[in-house]
PAZA-153335 format. One line per 4 residues: number of its first residue (from 1); their letters; for each residue y, x negated, z negated of N, C-alpha, C, CB. Coordinates in steps of 0.001 Angstrom, whole numbers, padded with zeros to 6 digits. Glycine has a CB too. Example, Ala and Ser with C-alpha at 12.3 -4.5 7.8 and 13.67 -1.06 7.14 Angstrom:
% PAZA-153335
1 = as = -005690:-013190:-007800:-004500:-012300:-007800:-003300:-013200:-007800:-004473:-011308:-009046  -002250:-012850:-007080:-001060:-013670:-007140:000030:-012900:-007870:-000598:-014084:-005725
***
This chain:
% PAZA-153335
1 = mtys = 097367:-069011:-114161:098051:-070311:-114061:099538:-070047:-114207:097730:-071048:-112695  100172:-070829:-115066:101616:-070703:-115256:102284:-071998:-114875:101960:-070325:-116708  103495:-071893:-114398:104234:-073073:-113964:105687:-072877:-114317:104062:-073329:-112442  106277:-073925:-114901:107691:-073866:-115291:108413:-075031:-114664:107861:-073884:-116838
5 = dgad = 109572:-074794:-114068:110341:-075847:-113416:111488:-076334:-114277:110871:-075359:-112095  111433:-075980:-115549:112492:-076430:-116449:113681:-075513:-116491:112943:-077779:-116060  113703:-074482:-115662:114840:-073547:-115625:114433:-072177:-116125:115405:-073434:-114205  113431:-072177:-117014:112957:-070929:-117609:112481:-069941:-116567:114045:-070302:-118438
9 = ktvp = 111903:-070454:-115498:111327:-069579:-114476:109819:-069729:-114538:111872:-069919:-113041  109149:-068668:-114714:107699:-068695:-114914:107012:-067914:-113821:107320:-068129:-116290  106014:-068521:-113230:105215:-067829:-112221:104160:-067003:-112937:104558:-068837:-111218  103971:-065742:-112585:102992:-064906:-113270:101600:-065523:-113194:102979:-063498:-112669
13 = elkl = 100795:-065210:-114217:099439:-065733:-114326:098591:-065216:-113177:098810:-065349:-115677  097824:-066082:-112582:096948:-065741:-111476:095521:-065629:-111965:097053:-066777:-110356  094816:-064597:-111524:093427:-064395:-111882:092587:-064624:-110637:093191:-062974:-112474  091717:-065636:-110676:090943:-066041:-109513:089461:-065994:-109831:091347:-067442:-109052
17 = sied = 088657:-065778:-108801:087196:-065854:-108933:086650:-066342:-107613:086566:-064468:-109330  085608:-067227:-107664:084952:-067735:-106470:083478:-067472:-106578:085225:-069233:-106271  082832:-067488:-105447:081408:-067205:-105426:080619:-068478:-105713:080995:-066605:-104074  079626:-068394:-106615:078766:-069525:-106948:077767:-069707:-105818:078037:-069309:-108317
21 = peng = 077763:-070875:-105120:076871:-071056:-103972:075397:-071115:-104356:077241:-072314:-103237  075096:-071401:-105647:073692:-071552:-106024:073016:-070214:-106277:073576:-072420:-107257  073672:-069348:-107032:073010:-068083:-107365:073705:-066877:-106748:072947:-067913:-108864  074772:-067094:-105989:075414:-065981:-105278:076296:-065115:-106160:074370:-065120:-104645
25 = dyvk = 076431:-065450:-107425:077262:-064660:-108317:078703:-065150:-108263:076726:-064723:-109754  079608:-064280:-108740:081013:-064654:-108810:081291:-065277:-110171:081931:-063428:-108564  081964:-066433:-110143:082295:-067140:-111369:083786:-067012:-111610:081868:-068631:-111295  084136:-066571:-112766:085535:-066354:-113116:086143:-067670:-113587:085673:-065260:-114209
29 = lrgg = 087219:-068121:-112915:087872:-069365:-113281:088934:-069146:-114352:088491:-070010:-112057  089739:-068117:-114163:090834:-067873:-115102:091145:-066388:-115061:092107:-068734:-114753  091283:-065762:-116131:091540:-064333:-116083:092121:-063848:-117385:090274:-063573:-115764  092162:-062507:-117504:092691:-061912:-118714:091678:-061990:-119829:093098:-060474:-118471
33 = sdee = 092064:-061477:-120957:091208:-061497:-122123:090112:-060450:-121998:092024:-061267:-123389  089103:-060555:-122880:088015:-059579:-122878:088521:-058192:-123240:086915:-060003:-123849  089559:-058108:-124072:090108:-056802:-124444:090702:-056105:-123238:091167:-056951:-125536  091393:-056874:-122371:091978:-056272:-121166:090890:-055748:-120245:092852:-057291:-120419
37 = eees = 089791:-056512:-120124:088696:-056062:-119277:088075:-054782:-119821:087636:-057151:-119156  087908:-054724:-121163:087331:-053523:-121758:088237:-052324:-121562:087068:-053737:-123240  089552:-052532:-121688:090490:-051434:-121459:090443:-050957:-120018:091906:-051863:-121816  090327:-051909:-119088:090248:-051539:-117676:088988:-050746:-117379:090295:-052781:-116800
41 = qagc = 087858:-051191:-117935:086611:-050461:-117733:086670:-049082:-118372:085437:-051248:-118300  087274:-049008:-119572:087395:-047711:-120233:088267:-046762:-119423:087972:-047880:-121639  089368:-047301:-118823:090227:-046465:-117987:089500:-045940:-116765:091448:-047240:-117556  088693:-046808:-116132:087914:-046363:-114968:086913:-045287:-115361:087181:-047548:-114323
45 = wigs = 086287:-045465:-116531:085284:-044484:-116970:085936:-043135:-117264:084539:-044995:-118222  087099:-043191:-117927:087804:-041945:-118217:088242:-041262:-116929:089018:-042211:-119116  088721:-042045:-115950:089112:-041452:-114668:087939:-040802:-113962:089727:-042504:-113767  086766:-041429:-114033:085576:-040849:-113401:085188:-039543:-114078:084400:-041838:-113451
49 = vtsv = 085214:-039533:-115416:084871:-038312:-116148:085853:-037198:-115834:084845:-038577:-117654  087148:-037538:-115764:088167:-036530:-115436:087947:-035955:-114049:089569:-037134:-115530  087611:-036812:-113090:087347:-036342:-111729:086139:-035416:-111690:087127:-037529:-110787  085086:-035777:-112406:083889:-034928:-112442:084204:-033582:-113092:082745:-035633:-113205
53 = cfwv = 084945:-033605:-114191:085318:-032360:-114865:086152:-031461:-113962:086088:-032662:-116147  087055:-032076:-113197:087888:-031290:-112283:087036:-030554:-111251:088903:-032197:-111575  086083:-031276:-110641:085255:-030646:-109624:084327:-029604:-110225:084449:-031693:-108884  083841:-029859:-111441:082998:-028855:-112104:083790:-027582:-112372:082426:-029411:-113424
57 = klis = 085024:-027736:-112862:085860:-026564:-113113:086194:-025834:-111817:087147:-026974:-113829  086497:-026600:-110756:086832:-025974:-109481:085653:-025188:-108922:087278:-027030:-108476  084454:-025779:-108960:083265:-025088:-108459:082968:-023849:-109305:082047:-026040:-108456  083137:-023980:-110616:082900:-022829:-111496:083895:-021711:-111207:082995:-023250:-112973
61 = lvaf = 085158:-022075:-110962:086171:-021069:-110659:085870:-020362:-109349:087553:-021705:-110601  085494:-021130:-108326:085162:-020528:-107033:083956:-019612:-107162:084890:-021616:-105982  082942:-020049:-107911:081754:-019223:-108102:082093:-017931:-108845:080683:-020003:-108867  082957:-018045:-109869:083354:-016852:-110620:084132:-015875:-109749:084190:-017244:-111832
65 = lgll = 085089:-016409:-108959:085865:-015545:-108075:084986:-014893:-107022:086976:-016336:-107404  084005:-015648:-106498:083076:-015071:-105534:082244:-013953:-106135:082169:-016140:-104987  081758:-014163:-107356:080986:-013126:-108036:081840:-011902:-108330:080392:-013668:-109330  083092:-012153:-108759:083999:-011038:-109037:084302:-010246:-107775:085298:-011551:-109655
69 = afvi = 084534:-010957:-106660:084794:-010269:-105391:083582:-009455:-104951:085172:-011280:-104299  082394:-009992:-105143:081170:-009262:-104770:081030:-007977:-105575:079929:-010146:-104979  081286:-008069:-106893:081178:-006882:-107742:082210:-005836:-107345:081350:-007259:-109220  083441:-006300:-107061:084486:-005351:-106671:084152:-004665:-105355:085833:-006059:-106559
73 = ikwi = 083732:-005462:-104361:083428:-004888:-103036:082193:-003997:-103087:083218:-006006:-101999  081208:-004390:-103892:079941:-003675:-103900:080005:-002379:-104686:078865:-004550:-104463  080683:-002368:-105833:080625:-001191:-106696:081995:-000598:-107020:079928:-001542:-107970  082946:-001432:-107460:084217:-000893:-107949:085048:-000291:-106829:085013:-001980:-108647
77 = apfl = 085220:-001048:-105728:086058:-000563:-104626:085539:000744:-104026:086145:-001621:-103538  084239:000857:-103692:083763:002141:-103144:083994:003314:-104088:082287:002048:-102821  083814:003082:-105381:084024:004163:-106350:085479:004614:-106366:083602:003714:-107753  086414:003646:-106442:087833:003989:-106468:088291:004631:-105171:088660:002757:-106746
81 = ieke = 087760:004135:-104047:088159:004697:-102757:087697:006140:-102627:087594:003858:-101607  086465:006375:-103031:085906:007728:-102876:086496:008711:-103876:084392:007693:-103034  086735:008266:-105109:087174:009184:-106157:088692:009281:-106273:086600:008756:-107475  089414:008256:-105869:090861:008241:-106070:091652:008171:-104770:091235:007081:-106939
85 = lipf = 091334:007189:-103923:092169:006935:-102745:092057:008052:-101718:091786:005609:-102105  090843:008410:-101354:090657:009444:-100319:091262:010779:-100746:089163:009627:-100009  091007:011287:-101972:091670:012536:-102383:093189:012439:-102390:091197:012937:-103755  093727:011269:-102778:095180:011113:-102801:095759:011156:-101395:095565:009802:-103485
89 = ikwv = 095129:010468:-100459:095612:010464:-099076:095561:011872:-098490:094779:009496:-098212  094481:012587:-098743:094359:013958:-098228:095415:014866:-098845:092953:014519:-098511  095689:014673:-100138:096703:015507:-100791:098081:015222:-100214:096706:015270:-102312  098420:013953:-100008:099728:013596:-099464:099909:014167:-098066:099901:012076:-099438
93 = rstf = 098890:014033:-097222:099004:014501:-095841:099045:016022:-095750:097848:013971:-095015  098396:016694:-096667:098422:018160:-096647:099671:018729:-097302:097195:018709:-097341  100331:017964:-098142:101501:018456:-098872:102808:018135:-098153:101530:017864:-100270  102922:016941:-097574:104168:016499:-096957:103954:016260:-095464:104694:015217:-097642
97 = sirv = 104986:016589:-094711:104974:016216:-093301:105326:014732:-093180:105970:017097:-092477  105149:014181:-091977:105437:012768:-091770:106910:012472:-092033:105057:012347:-090347  107800:013358:-091608:109233:013126:-091815:109596:013160:-093290:110056:014164:-091058  109081:014161:-093997:109385:014269:-095430:108813:013075:-096184:108823:015588:-096012
101 = lgll = 107598:012675:-095825:106988:011528:-096481:107792:010256:-096211:105539:011353:-096010  108271:010115:-094979:109099:008960:-094655:110384:008926:-095473:109431:008959:-093181  111026:010100:-095664:112240:010168:-096474:111959:009827:-097936:112863:011559:-096375  110829:010313:-098455:110479:010018:-099842:110217:008524:-100046:109249:010828:-100259
105 = lfas = 109494:007928:-099112:109218:006492:-099217:110497:005676:-099085:108211:006060:-098145  111370:006091:-098167:112647:005405:-097989:113469:005477:-099274:113433:006019:-096812  113531:006659:-099875:114319:006832:-101093:113752:006017:-102251:114377:008306:-101476  112430:005972:-102365:111828:005224:-103473:112073:003727:-103328:110324:005501:-103549
109 = valf = 111911:003184:-102126:112157:001756:-101913:113629:001420:-102129:111720:001339:-100498  114528:002353:-101781:115965:002104:-101907:116466:002258:-103339:116730:003041:-101003  115848:003142:-104127:116390:003455:-105448:115635:002817:-106600:116405:004924:-105640  114344:002576:-106448:113555:002044:-107559:114071:000709:-108093:112129:001885:-107128
113 = psil = 114479:-000248:-107237:114982:-001516:-107799:116202:-001341:-108699:115330:-002466:-106678  117007:-000314:-108450:118202:-000103:-109273:117854:000334:-110685:119106:000930:-108631  116699:000987:-110855:116272:001415:-112191:115103:000572:-112686:115882:002902:-112181  114952:-000622:-112082:113963:-001616:-112513:112531:-001093:-112441:114265:-002064:-113928
117 = lpss = 112231:-000343:-111391:110870:000126:-111142:110322:-000573:-109899:110835:001676:-110969  109051:-000942:-109894:108479:-001620:-108721:108342:-000659:-107546:107108:-002227:-109064  108640:-001163:-106372:108536:-000348:-105154:107344:-000746:-104301:109808:-000465:-104332  106476:-001626:-104795:105319:-002068:-104015:104390:-000916:-103626:104540:-003101:-104798
121 = psmw = 104070:000032:-104548:103215:001155:-104119:103797:001953:-102951:102978:002089:-105284  105111:002118:-102946:105745:002826:-101824:105622:002020:-100541:107227:003109:-102126  105711:000683:-100639:105526:-000163:-099465:104085:-000069:-098955:105884:-001626:-099793  103116:-000021:-099868:101725:000135:-099448:101547:001454:-098696:100776:000075:-100668
125 = magl = 102153:002493:-099253:102037:003808:-098620:102717:003828:-097259:102639:004886:-099519  103821:003109:-097118:104496:003035:-095819:103609:002344:-094792:105838:002292:-095947  102941:001260:-095197:102013:000602:-094285:100830:001475:-093952:101534:-000692:-094871  100310:002178:-094949:099169:003069:-094728:099518:004199:-093774:098682:003644:-096053
129 = tfgy = 100733:004716:-093849:101119:005886:-093057:101703:005517:-091701:102118:006715:-093822  102559:004488:-091658:103317:004207:-090445:102901:002924:-089729:104763:004130:-090779  102045:002101:-090334:101600:000892:-089664:102636:-000218:-089723:101261:001195:-088234  102438:-001231:-088875:103281:-002436:-088932:104713:-002172:-088463:102666:-003540:-088083
133 = gngf = 104879:-001667:-087243:106215:-001554:-086651:107130:-000618:-087405:106107:-001093:-085238  106800:000671:-087427:107642:001657:-088105:107692:001409:-089610:107130:003070:-087827  106565:000969:-090185:106567:000681:-091616:107504:-000455:-091968:105173:000352:-092084  107541:-001495:-091131:108433:-002631:-091382:109891:-002199:-091296:108156:-003769:-090382
137 = llil = 110244:-001433:-090279:111626:-000976:-090133:112037:-000072:-091285:111807:-000242:-088807  111135:000801:-091714:111451:001706:-092819:111692:000917:-094107:110312:002729:-093022  110796:-000014:-094408:110918:-000776:-095655:112137:-001685:-095631:109657:-001605:-095901  112375:-002355:-094506:113496:-003299:-094433:114837:-002576:-094568:113450:-004081:-093108
141 = saas = 114977:-001435:-093902:116229:-000694:-094004:116436:-000139:-095408:116255:000440:-092988  115352:000326:-096045:115474:000830:-097416:115735:-000310:-098396:114202:001594:-097823  115110:-001451:-098161:115304:-002596:-099057:116743:-003101:-099016:114345:-003731:-098686  117400:-002977:-097862:118797:-003404:-097779:119669:-002593:-098736:119318:-003263:-096337
145 = igvt = 119339:-001312:-098881:120067:-000490:-099859:119617:-000835:-101273:119849:001020:-099581  118307:-001107:-101413:117761:-001402:-102732:118339:-002655:-103374:116286:-001540:-102635  118747:-003642:-102578:119359:-004851:-103141:120880:-004767:-103170:118932:-006071:-102343  121459:-003833:-102428:122915:-003678:-102402:123418:-002896:-103613:123349:-002978:-101115
149 = lpfl = 122717:-001819:-103974:123168:-000987:-105092:123290:-001786:-106405:122201:000183:-105287  122262:-002562:-106809:122434:-003348:-108042:123549:-004384:-107938:121137:-004045:-108393  123744:-004935:-106739:124820:-005907:-106539:126173:-005262:-106813:124780:-006478:-105106  126345:-004019:-106362:127605:-003312:-106588:127720:-002831:-108032:127727:-002124:-105630
153 = ighl = 126601:-002368:-108598:126624:-001913:-109989:126910:-003071:-110931:125294:-001246:-110361  126555:-004287:-110494:126784:-005451:-111331:128240:-005673:-111687:126261:-006655:-110656  129178:-005072:-110932:130597:-005180:-111268:130877:-004608:-112654:131452:-004458:-110219  130118:-003575:-113048:130344:-002940:-114339:129891:-003811:-115505:129631:-001613:-114389
157 = flhk = 128956:-004718:-115232:128403:-005556:-116299:128651:-007041:-116017:126895:-005293:-116458  129710:-007331:-115287:129955:-008705:-114860:130145:-009630:-116065:131187:-008766:-113946  130923:-009211:-117038:131188:-010066:-118192:129916:-010305:-118998:132266:-009441:-119083  129122:-009265:-119186:127888:-009421:-119953:126899:-010331:-119235:127250:-008058:-120212
161 = mqew = 126833:-010235:-117917:125933:-011091:-117150:126359:-012552:-117249:125895:-010648:-115681  127657:-012785:-117214:128150:-014156:-117345:127844:-014726:-118720:129653:-014209:-117084  127963:-013905:-119760:127609:-014361:-121102:126112:-014636:-121205:128031:-013322:-122149  125310:-013823:-120555:123856:-014032:-120583:123487:-015341:-119901:123124:-012858:-119902
165 = lkqy = 124149:-015655:-118803:123885:-016907:-118108:124243:-018109:-118963:124652:-016955:-116803  125280:-017972:-119804:125662:-019077:-120672:124649:-019290:-121797:127044:-018828:-121256  123975:-018241:-122213:123002:-018349:-123299:121713:-019034:-122859:122685:-016977:-123846  121398:-018946:-121582:120166:-019550:-121064:120520:-020499:-119921:119160:-018452:-120583
169 = pkka = 121078:-021666:-120256:121592:-022560:-119202:120513:-023078:-118264:122297:-023731:-119827  119336:-023433:-118800:118296:-023983:-117943:117708:-022914:-117025:117196:-024610:-118788  117442:-021748:-117576:116875:-020675:-116754:117872:-020162:-115724:116411:-019525:-117636  119137:-020212:-116071:120161:-019687:-115166:120716:-020733:-114227:121282:-019091:-115955
173 = ailr = 120210:-021971:-114323:120766:-023036:-113485:120571:-022735:-112012:120126:-024377:-113828  119374:-022253:-111633:119102:-021969:-110224:119925:-020795:-109737:117619:-021689:-110009  120217:-019830:-110629:121043:-018691:-110233:122475:-019134:-109975:121012:-017599:-111311  122979:-020019:-110823:124333:-020527:-110601:124410:-021376:-109340:124797:-021341:-111805
177 = aage = 123326:-022118:-109057:123314:-022940:-107841:123375:-022079:-106593:122066:-023822:-107802  122819:-020867:-106666:122845:-019982:-105494:124247:-019519:-105160:121959:-018778:-105726  125150:-019534:-106137:126507:-019070:-105879:127475:-020177:-105532:127015:-018338:-107056  126986:-021397:-105378:127856:-022523:-105071:127667:-022975:-103630:127587:-023682:-106029
181 = gtwf = 128553:-023816:-103168:128411:-024420:-101848:128881:-023522:-100721:126987:-024794:-101617  128469:-023896:-099528:128889:-023200:-098316:128131:-021886:-098150:128677:-024091:-097087  128503:-021180:-097100:127848:-019905:-096787:126361:-020121:-096538:128505:-019239:-095557  126025:-021155:-095783:124621:-021416:-095486:123857:-021830:-096737:124499:-022498:-094418
185 = hqfq = 124493:-022601:-097614:123832:-022992:-098862:123496:-021764:-099704:124724:-023959:-099665  124418:-020829:-099805:124155:-019606:-100557:123038:-018791:-099906:125432:-018763:-100664  123080:-018697:-098587:122022:-017963:-097875:120654:-018595:-098130:122313:-017929:-096359  120571:-019922:-098071:119317:-020622:-098293:118819:-020410:-099726:119484:-022116:-098002
189 = avtl = 119721:-020505:-100696:119322:-020341:-102093:118828:-018926:-102371:120488:-020676:-103018  119518:-017927:-101860:119090:-016538:-102066:117736:-016292:-101408:120142:-015555:-101502  117536:-016834:-100213:116245:-016678:-099527:115117:-017280:-100349:116287:-017333:-098138  115334:-018473:-100900:114309:-019126:-101716:114018:-018335:-102981:114740:-020542:-102078
193 = irvs = 115039:-017764:-103580:114834:-016957:-104785:113986:-015740:-104457:116184:-016522:-105393  114217:-015117:-103316:113433:-013937:-102930:111979:-014295:-102645:114050:-013271:-101701  111754:-015448:-102030:110382:-015842:-101700:109634:-016304:-102939:110381:-016950:-100644  110339:-016928:-103879:109695:-017473:-105068:109285:-016342:-106009:110635:-018464:-105791
197 = pfpy = 108481:-016684:-107058:108049:-015650:-108007:109145:-015156:-108952:106915:-016174:-108819  110382:-015589:-108749:111461:-015153:-109637:111595:-013631:-109589:112801:-015827:-109245  111744:-012961:-110744:111880:-011495:-110763:113128:-011030:-110029:111915:-010985:-112199  112929:-010538:-108813:114067:-010258:-107954:114902:-009082:-108463:113590:-009979:-106547
201 = mvyn = 114302:-008140:-109216:115085:-007014:-109718:116125:-007478:-110737:114164:-005963:-110348  115793:-008525:-111500:116767:-009096:-112427:117872:-009813:-111658:116080:-010067:-113410  117484:-010532:-110617:118476:-011265:-109833:119446:-010321:-109134:117786:-012152:-108805  119000:-009132:-108780:119889:-008179:-108123:121149:-007930:-108942:119163:-006865:-107876
205 = ycal = 120986:-007859:-110254:122127:-007601:-111121:122869:-008879:-111501:121671:-006886:-112370  122158:-010021:-111505:122795:-011280:-111908:123518:-011983:-110762:121760:-012209:-112486  123229:-011585:-109524:123748:-012322:-108371:125270:-012369:-108362:123247:-011695:-107084  125897:-011254:-108640:127351:-011206:-108574:127981:-012132:-109609:127842:-009777:-108780
209 = atgv = 127339:-012268:-110761:127886:-013115:-111821:127837:-014591:-111460:127135:-012883:-113113  127012:-014962:-110489:126922:-016363:-110068:127944:-016710:-109008:125539:-016666:-109550  128681:-015725:-108490:129711:-015997:-107499:129233:-015984:-106062:130319:-017297:-107780  127984:-015562:-105819:127484:-015526:-104459:128179:-014399:-103691:125948:-015341:-104444
213 = hygp = 128467:-014630:-102416:129118:-013624:-101589:128097:-012626:-101051:129874:-014290:-100434  128597:-011452:-100685:127677:-010393:-100266:126981:-010727:-098958:128420:-009079:-100127  127664:-011394:-098029:127061:-011717:-096734:125802:-012556:-096862:128057:-012443:-095872  125877:-013756:-097446:124661:-014546:-097623:123664:-013886:-098558:125008:-015913:-098143
217 = yilg = 124156:-013070:-099503:123248:-012390:-100435:122369:-011380:-099713:124043:-011690:-101541  122947:-010517:-098913:122152:-009474:-098262:121263:-010056:-097177:123061:-008401:-097670  121794:-011022:-096407:120985:-011613:-095348:119847:-012457:-095928:121861:-012468:-094425  120152:-013258:-096956:119100:-014049:-097589:118066:-013186:-098267:119693:-015000:-098587
221 = slvg = 118492:-012051:-098832:117547:-011148:-099477:116575:-010547:-098467:118293:-010038:-100209  117085:-010097:-097342:116223:-009468:-096334:115261:-010483:-095720:117075:-008819:-095232  115764:-011682:-095431:114882:-012714:-094862:113820:-013125:-095874:115700:-013951:-094419  114219:-013292:-097124:113266:-013710:-098146:112235:-012659:-098493:113994:-014095:-099374
225 = mvpe = 112522:-011404:-098227:111579:-010329:-098542:110571:-010073:-097437:112326:-009065:-098828  110739:-010709:-096285:109825:-010474:-095161:108366:-010760:-095526:110232:-011337:-093973  108029:-011899:-096172:106623:-012116:-096538:106065:-011021:-097435:106472:-013448:-097228  106838:-010595:-098427:106366:-009528:-099315:106160:-008228:-098557:107354:-009310:-100459
229 = ifvs = 107044:-007925:-097617:106916:-006694:-096848:105643:-006707:-096004:108141:-006495:-095954  105369:-007833:-095349:104167:-007914:-094524:102906:-007812:-095372:104158:-009216:-093728  102900:-008446:-096534:101729:-008341:-097416:101528:-006901:-097864:101885:-009263:-098645  102612:-006215:-098205:102506:-004824:-098642:102009:-003927:-097515:103855:-004322:-099153
233 = iytg = 102554:-004121:-096312:102121:-003311:-095181:100651:-003567:-094871:102985:-003604:-093947  100245:-004825:-094894:098852:-005136:-094596:097924:-004563:-095664:098656:-006649:-094482  098371:-004565:-096917:097580:-003950:-097983:097383:-002465:-097720:098254:-004159:-099346  098446:-001791:-097314:098318:-000370:-096995:097385:-000115:-095829:099669:000213:-096690
237 = imlr = 097456:-000954:-094796:096567:-000786:-093643:095126:-001048:-094046:096977:-001726:-092494  094887:-002026:-094899:093543:-002295:-095394:092996:-001106:-096180:093542:-003549:-096266  093832:-000513:-097020:093406:000657:-097782:093066:001821:-096861:094492:001072:-098770  093860:002006:-095812:093570:003084:-094860:092259:002830:-094132:094713:003229:-093845
241 = tlav = 092025:001578:-093724:090784:001236:-093037:089570:001497:-093922:090807:-000226:-092599  089643:001081:-095181:088538:001299:-096105:088334:002781:-096394:088783:000546:-097402  089444:003515:-096496:089325:004950:-096757:088679:005680:-095595:090690:005550:-097045  089071:005340:-094378:088477:005981:-093195:086995:005658:-093097:089200:005531:-091912
245 = asdk = 086652:004383:-093319:085246:003984:-093243:084413:004671:-094312:085115:002472:-093379  084957:004820:-095505:084213:005474:-096578:084136:006975:-096374:084847:005171:-097919  085196:007565:-095850:085211:009012:-095650:084224:009433:-094576:086610:009482:-095281  084023:008598:-093574:083080:008909:-092494:081652:008485:-092818:083525:008237:-091213
249 = rhgl = 081476:007974:-094033:080152:007585:-094510:079496:006528:-093631:079261:008796:-094591  080266:005575:-093182:079671:004450:-092471:080459:003192:-092810:079651:004700:-090930  079774:002081:-092782:080418:000827:-093112:081204:000280:-091944:079400:-000179:-093561  081980:-000752:-092216:082742:-001413:-091167:081824:-002267:-090313:083865:-002267:-091765
253 = save = 082143:-002355:-089038:081357:-003209:-088147:081677:-004675:-088429:081640:-002865:-086658  080857:-005552:-087859:081062:-006987:-088075:082416:-007430:-087549:079952:-007795:-087403  082823:-006908:-086386:084115:-007284:-085809:085260:-006812:-086700:084267:-006696:-084391  085162:-005581:-087221:086212:-005064:-088091:086316:-005878:-089379:085952:-003596:-088418
257 = ivvn = 085168:-006261:-089924:085183:-007058:-091150:085838:-008417:-090907:083754:-007245:-091684  085444:-009062:-089792:086000:-010384:-089483:087503:-010297:-089262:085318:-010982:-088241  087945:-009297:-088498:089372:-009154:-088209:090162:-008910:-089493:089608:-008005:-087212  089668:-008033:-090340:090375:-007719:-091570:090402:-008897:-092532:089741:-006528:-092239
261 = vlgf = 089269:-009596:-092657:089216:-010739:-093554:090131:-011858:-093063:087778:-011247:-093685  090081:-012155:-091755:090941:-013204:-091208:092416:-012828:-091340:090593:-013467:-089737  092725:-011580:-091054:094113:-011144:-091196:094612:-011267:-092623:094260:-009717:-090731  093762:-010874:-093556:094160:-010987:-094962:094334:-012446:-095367:093124:-010310:-095868
265 = cvta = 093406:-013306:-094934:093483:-014730:-095286:094740:-015374:-094711:092238:-015476:-094784  095050:-015065:-093451:096245:-015636:-092828:097510:-015154:-093530:096299:-015273:-091337  097565:-013850:-093812:098744:-013306:-094484:098905:-013881:-095881:098659:-011789:-094556  097806:-013920:-096643:097880:-014449:-098001:098219:-015941:-098004:096557:-014210:-098732
269 = sati = 097615:-016699:-097081:097873:-018141:-097027:099332:-018423:-096684:096952:-018813:-095998  099855:-017702:-095703:101260:-017898:-095328:102190:-017568:-096490:101615:-017033:-094109  101872:-016503:-097225:102699:-016132:-098374:102635:-017178:-099464:102267:-014786:-098928  101435:-017704:-099731:101276:-018727:-100767:102038:-020001:-100394:099782:-019045:-100985
273 = vcti = 101922:-020406:-099127:102625:-021609:-098679:104139:-021438:-098829:102265:-021928:-097212  104635:-020292:-098410:106081:-020037:-098540:106514:-020028:-100001:106451:-018699:-097882  105686:-019447:-100863:106019:-019382:-102282:106058:-020765:-102913:105020:-018507:-103017  105050:-021603:-102590:105001:-022956:-103142:106207:-023776:-102665:103683:-023655:-102739
277 = yakk = 106515:-023666:-101373:107658:-024400:-100832:108959:-023942:-101495:107742:-024211:-099304  109116:-022640:-101646:110330:-022120:-102265:110432:-022560:-103719:110366:-020594:-102172  109307:-022572:-104423:109328:-022975:-105824:109744:-024438:-105973:107955:-022750:-106459  109240:-025317:-105087:109610:-026730:-105140:111092:-026919:-104840:108767:-027542:-104153
281 = klsa = 111580:-026232:-103824:112991:-026362:-103470:113888:-025856:-104595:113288:-025600:-102176  113477:-024747:-105218:114267:-024212:-106318:114252:-025153:-107515:113748:-022839:-106725  113108:-025790:-107776:113035:-026750:-108878:113981:-027923:-108639:111595:-027259:-109054  114048:-028389:-107393:114965:-029482:-107064:116422:-029046:-107239:114726:-029965:-105621
285 = mqse = 116731:-027849:-106784:118096:-027346:-106951:118432:-027143:-108417:118279:-026038:-106190  117455:-026684:-109209:117686:-026476:-110619:117952:-027798:-111333:116502:-025766:-111244  117195:-028838:-110975:117410:-030157:-111575:118805:-030689:-111267:116354:-031145:-111078  119230:-030523:-110030:120565:-030966:-109654:121645:-030214:-110425:120775:-030789:-108159
289 = evet = 121416:-028904:-110605:122405:-028101:-111314:122475:-028475:-112790:122084:-026620:-111167  121306:-028724:-113399:121282:-029110:-114816:121976:-030449:-115023:119834:-029181:-115335  121719:-031409:-114130:122374:-032718:-114238:123888:-032598:-114095:121826:-033677:-113175  124303:-031713:-113170:125738:-031520:-112997:126385:-030891:-114210:126004:-030671:-111790
***
C-alpha cells in the first residue's frame, strides 16, 4: 500500500497476509511480485546448501585429522621415538654435562635469530632437559639477547630497511604503527607482533627503522614470546615423557595420558586464542595506518 500526501512523501509498500477462516490457509492480500518470491526462495535454498556443505567439510576435516592422529600415534611416533629420539637423548646426555648443555642451548637461542635460524628445537631441548621453571628462565634470558642483537645490528642497515618499508606500504603499515604513539602504545604493538604469526626474525631487524624505542621493544618482545616459550617447553616435556615410556617398554597409564592430553589442549588453545586476538588487533591497527 502506498500513500502520498502531496509533498512527495511515500510510505513504503506493506505486504500483508491473513488467515482464511474457511480452509485455514493464509491468503495474500498484497505483496511483491512472483520474481521476488522466487529470488527469496532461491536465496534460502542456496543458504541451506551452503550450510550443509560447511558441516560436511567440517566433519570430513575432523575425521581426516582424527585418522591422521591415530596413524601418527600408532605407527609413526613410536618408530621415530625409538629410532631417532631415544638415541639422540642418550647421546646428548653422555656427551655433554648439564652445565655445558645449558650453555649451548643458551647460546643457540641467543644467536640463532641474528643469523635467521629457528631456535625452536633448542627451546624443545631446554624443556626436555630442564623442565618448566629452569627451562623458562633459560629461554627467556637467552631470548632477550636474541632480540637485542638484531635491533642493534639494524643500525648498520637502517637506510635500507627504511627503503624496504617504503616499497611495501601495506605490509609495512603495522610495523610503522608499532613505532608511533606513546610508550605503552609501542609496547602493546610489539607484544601483538610477537604473539601474531608475523615472522619475528624479520621484525627484529625492521623494528629500529620504524622508530620504536628499545624499552617498549624489549619488554613487548619478552611478553609476546611467553606463549611460544611455554608451547616449546611443553613440547620438550612431552617428548621426554614419550621417550621414557618407550624406552622402558611400557605404555603410559590412563592418568598420564589424560594429564598430557589436557595439558596440551589447554596450552594449544590458549596460544590459538592469543594468536587470533593479536591478529585482529594488528589488522585494525594496519587499517588505521593505511588510512592515515
